C-alpha atoms as one frame of an Amber mdcrd trajectory, in Angstrom:
protein
 -16.648 -32.583  68.741 -15.925 -33.190  65.202 -13.067 -33.353  62.961 -13.667
 -30.344  61.558 -14.547 -28.231  64.331 -11.037 -29.530  66.127  -9.467 -28.767
  62.683 -10.979 -24.920  63.048 -10.096 -24.158  66.227  -6.412 -25.639  66.052
  -5.901 -23.010  63.144  -7.839 -20.452  64.922  -5.283 -21.239  67.608  -2.339
 -21.020  65.474  -3.055 -17.845  63.259  -3.210 -15.897  66.955  -0.089 -16.776
  68.079   0.869 -16.014  64.707  -0.806 -12.617  64.690   0.481 -11.665  68.106
   3.623 -12.676  67.522   3.661 -10.753  64.556   2.557  -7.397  66.330   5.336
  -7.868  68.542   7.740  -8.033  66.119   6.416  -4.760  64.218   6.238  -2.907
  67.508   9.885  -4.178  67.684  10.925  -2.298  64.918   8.893   0.485  65.504
  11.007   0.953  68.344  14.350   0.324  67.024  13.143   2.784  64.509  12.549
   5.047  67.038  16.467   4.849  68.520  18.148   4.699  65.403  16.375   8.135
  64.166  17.555   9.752  67.641  20.996   8.441  67.080  20.945  10.092  63.818
  19.631  13.525  64.786  22.297  13.415  68.047  21.321  15.238  70.729  21.017
  18.869  71.677  23.861  20.167  72.360  24.493  21.165  76.310  25.063  24.846
  75.863  21.996  25.256  73.366  19.560  22.953  75.964  20.726  25.116  79.141
  19.306  27.950  77.577  16.470  26.985  75.893  15.379  25.172  78.970  17.079
  28.313  81.391  14.698  30.423  79.310  11.575  28.493  79.278  12.381  28.623
  83.735  12.294  32.017  83.613   9.151  32.941  81.236   7.408  30.435  83.532
   7.056  27.811  80.688   8.669  24.630  79.942  11.178  23.565  77.025  10.701
  24.984  73.270   8.489  23.292  71.363  10.033  23.197  68.328  13.878  22.093
  70.131  14.465  18.354  69.859  14.319  16.400  73.090  16.584  13.450  73.895
  14.521  10.098  73.491  13.197   8.701  76.588  15.027   5.954  78.048  12.406
   2.425  78.053  10.089   4.086  75.120   9.686   0.251  73.967   6.531  -2.076
  73.395   4.510  -2.630  76.253   5.423  -5.916  77.646   2.934  -9.031  77.861
   1.732 -11.861  80.055   3.549  -9.696  83.050   1.919 -11.879  85.468   3.352
 -15.043  83.400   6.827 -13.664  83.587   6.507 -12.905  87.271   5.841 -16.353
  88.058   8.271 -17.928  85.923  11.600 -15.725  86.696  11.059 -17.290  90.538
  11.735 -20.238  89.549  15.598 -22.670  87.989  13.557 -23.120  84.471  13.010
 -19.322  84.253  16.020 -18.581  85.206  17.290 -20.406  82.342  15.249 -19.412
  80.055  16.070 -15.928  80.130  19.951 -16.694  79.950  18.440 -18.430  76.769
  16.447 -15.277  75.532  19.402 -13.356  76.525  21.836 -15.250  74.184  19.694
 -14.797  71.385  19.070 -11.121  71.430  15.119 -11.412  71.310  12.841  -9.138
  72.411  11.085 -10.940  74.217  10.601 -11.696  77.891   9.725 -15.441  79.710
   6.272 -15.019  79.777   6.024 -13.904  76.318   7.684 -16.827  75.176   6.028
 -19.259  77.538   2.406 -17.965  76.319   3.909 -18.221  72.815   4.633 -21.758
  73.267   1.852 -22.775  75.187  -0.809 -21.890  72.364   1.347 -22.864  69.586
   0.889 -26.762  71.552  -3.021 -26.269  71.952  -3.055 -24.766  68.067  -0.451
 -28.486  66.610  -2.547 -30.889  69.384  -5.882 -29.594  67.834  -4.591 -30.004
  64.089  -2.524 -33.233  64.374  -5.490 -34.822  66.396  -8.463 -33.049  63.536
  -5.742 -34.616  60.303  -4.805 -36.998  61.619  -5.765 -39.283  64.871  -6.315
 -38.730  68.253  -2.839 -40.060  68.798  -1.036 -37.876  66.817  -2.283 -34.968
  69.026  -0.018 -35.669  72.142   2.970 -36.292  69.015   1.927 -32.776  67.728
   2.583 -30.823  71.254   5.955 -32.544  71.615   7.283 -31.806  68.801   5.661
 -28.068  69.308   7.588 -28.152  72.717  10.739 -29.136  70.664  10.623 -26.812
  67.887  10.527 -24.062  70.573  13.585 -25.142  72.255  15.326 -25.703  68.723
  13.758 -22.168  67.201  16.008 -20.521  70.813  18.779 -22.832  69.968  18.767
 -21.928  66.117  18.347 -18.303  67.131  21.426 -18.498  69.459  23.753 -20.329
  66.876  22.849 -17.706  64.656  23.683 -14.899  66.705  26.863 -16.100  67.111
  27.746 -16.470  63.449  26.857 -12.853  62.970  29.116 -12.049  65.845  32.310
 -14.417  64.733  31.285 -12.421  61.133  31.973  -9.222  63.183  35.335 -10.044
  65.182  37.948  -9.392  62.457  36.350  -6.117  62.356  35.916  -6.002  66.145
  40.214  -6.814  66.837  40.939  -4.296  64.083  39.109  -1.402  65.983  40.685
  -2.561  69.152  43.504  -2.393  67.769  43.350   0.775  66.241  42.220   1.929
  69.279  45.346   0.893  71.711  47.587   1.553  68.714  46.101   5.342  69.355
  47.121   5.301  72.956  43.540   4.599  74.424  43.087   2.300  77.067  41.436
  -1.296  76.481  38.050   0.074  78.454  37.576   3.075  75.959  38.484   1.211
  73.321  35.752  -1.694  73.484  33.496   1.354  74.386  34.384   2.774  71.028
  33.937  -0.182  69.463  30.212  -0.772  70.862  29.571   2.715  69.247  30.737
   1.765  65.882  29.635  -1.905  65.502  26.526  -3.023  64.457  24.228  -5.531
  66.250  25.512  -8.156  67.968  28.968  -7.017  68.443  27.114  -3.905  68.924
  25.031  -4.743  71.752  26.753  -7.192  73.982  30.403  -4.859  73.498  27.576
  -2.030  74.813  26.555  -4.950  77.576  30.691  -5.149  78.526  30.876  -1.546
  78.845  27.772  -1.246  81.131  29.535  -4.111  83.204  32.910  -2.116  83.340
  31.103   1.397  84.482  29.596  -0.029  86.976  32.912  -1.488  88.443  33.162
  -5.446  87.276  36.534  -6.384  86.088  37.429  -6.723  82.601  38.336 -10.220
  82.714  34.743 -11.230  84.405  32.833  -8.908  81.848  34.613 -11.104  79.044
  34.761 -14.300  80.272  30.771 -13.341  80.825  30.486 -12.244  77.215  32.431
 -15.821  75.912  29.878 -17.735  78.365  27.223 -15.851  76.129  28.218 -16.692
  72.861  30.007 -19.388  73.274  32.844 -20.153  70.122  36.425 -20.577  69.369
  37.282 -17.645  68.017  35.830 -15.609  70.597  37.176 -17.072  73.254  40.522
 -16.509  71.157  39.879 -13.070  71.120  38.617 -12.441  75.137  42.061 -14.744
  75.985  43.975 -12.608  74.021  42.487  -9.671  75.320  42.567 -10.858  79.356
  46.562 -11.392  78.745  47.101  -8.441  77.463  45.028  -5.915  79.851  47.177
  -8.565  82.832  50.445  -8.557  81.473  51.069  -6.153  78.811  52.759  -6.563
  75.899  52.628  -6.025  72.223  48.999  -6.038  71.998  48.699  -4.339  68.840
  51.089  -6.277  66.865  48.875  -9.547  68.144  45.497  -7.924  67.410  46.827
  -7.441  63.793  47.645 -10.972  63.958  44.770 -12.048  64.869  42.501 -10.021
  62.401  44.021 -11.884  59.480  43.754 -15.067  61.253  39.808 -14.939  61.730
  39.633 -13.390  58.260  40.650 -16.699  57.470  38.322 -18.765  59.597  35.619
 -17.019  58.171  36.389 -17.570  54.569  36.919 -21.586  55.833  33.852 -21.867
  57.706  31.980 -20.367  54.589  33.352 -23.169  52.407  32.642 -25.939  55.197
  28.597 -24.750  55.174  28.353 -24.729  51.580  30.143 -28.254  51.062  27.459
 -29.145  53.730  24.295 -28.085  52.959  22.859 -30.777  51.126  23.418 -33.183
  53.950  21.603 -30.391  56.357  18.710 -30.557  53.636  18.298 -34.323  53.992
  18.643 -34.354  57.625  15.317 -32.377  57.536  13.704 -33.750  53.849  13.668
 -37.248  56.046  11.098 -36.592  58.955   9.006 -34.002  56.552   8.584 -37.330
  53.721   7.662 -39.208  56.492   4.810 -36.690  57.609   3.760 -36.620  53.604
   3.523 -40.210  53.464   0.613 -39.924  57.102  -1.265 -37.732  55.581  -1.123
 -39.204  51.841  -2.324 -42.525  53.497  -5.357 -40.645  55.526  -6.000 -38.961
  52.014  -6.716 -42.083  50.146  -8.274 -44.117  52.605 -10.129 -41.702  55.661
  -9.695 -42.700  58.663  -6.533 -45.206  58.295  -4.529 -43.700  61.235  -7.465
 -44.048  63.230  -8.076 -47.581  63.259  -4.056 -48.189  63.225  -4.022 -46.388
  66.421  -6.877 -47.632  67.899  -4.586 -50.938  69.301  -2.238 -50.864  71.587
  -0.128 -52.488  68.810  -0.305 -50.084  65.855   0.415 -47.475  68.655   3.668
 -49.121  69.380   4.650 -49.803  65.677   3.791 -46.132  65.386   5.971 -44.904
  68.076   8.935 -47.174  66.790   8.665 -45.367  63.546   8.763 -42.013  64.823
  11.522 -42.846  66.928  13.465 -44.512  64.180  12.714 -40.879  62.004  14.153
 -39.172  65.296  17.257 -41.207  65.315  17.938 -40.803  61.379  17.475 -36.957
  62.239  20.048 -36.941  64.881  22.357 -39.143  62.965  22.308 -37.321  59.648
  22.597 -33.915  61.430  25.807 -35.502  63.229  27.244 -36.147  60.202  27.332
 -33.460  58.849  28.854 -31.280  61.778  32.602 -29.964  61.416  33.837 -27.844
  64.067  36.110 -25.598  62.329
């Protein structure tokens, strides 16, 4: 099979993966829009709904066609790759991957994520083999696997950052609820309804766990495990201690609110100062890839001849390893825990 054929097949596979992912995002957006519209319109009052149903039953017909009906549960998008999802869920890897996907907030099953990553691996393998040399096909495939894991880690970190930014408002809502005489569980449920995602979704999960009989300590500890951060751990510890021993929970939460506001500003300043270092960590490997493309364009087949011998392959692996080490070292220098 020629180089052009491999390149075309790889590009087609990559385009198919992107198209399926785009369709899934579109379906997820439509489902979320339906949920938002149903929340804005609100459910039908109980008295009016029972009267309409009673009148329909007495007349031998169903509900009134013009009446607003509550949204049916589970009306989200249709799941794909169900067979692969069932097989992976029974493995230890599938269970760990499912927990990680839950922490990211993505509307993906284990099977869907695995199928997308495998499609990207196959596409990049063919593209790397066609554009550079056959030696780079497995290298690009490993990069695709690593990139899938990095994407999940980045998505979880991004969601955690958004949650941390919502913590001052969350502490303020809980403090106002407890000051008004509400129980801790009721205050958490109220905050889940008032706040946007991701705080609203995570607190709704906590409220659902409390509704089925789990203790407050267990539900809050699991929340801290899903979204690990120092700020959330402080808030969780404050709520647990207040639930166990009582005390001035309102004053503690209000003091914690001001502290969280200050930490949020400090984190923003640190992130701005380290933006150049993080950009450098990404730019250096990209320059290396650009150099390889430039060499292969100036002298077609040069990379194939270099990697055709054992010595050339060893030298190329050493160079790639040095780029990876440089990326990790620069990222370490730019990581400051606030």
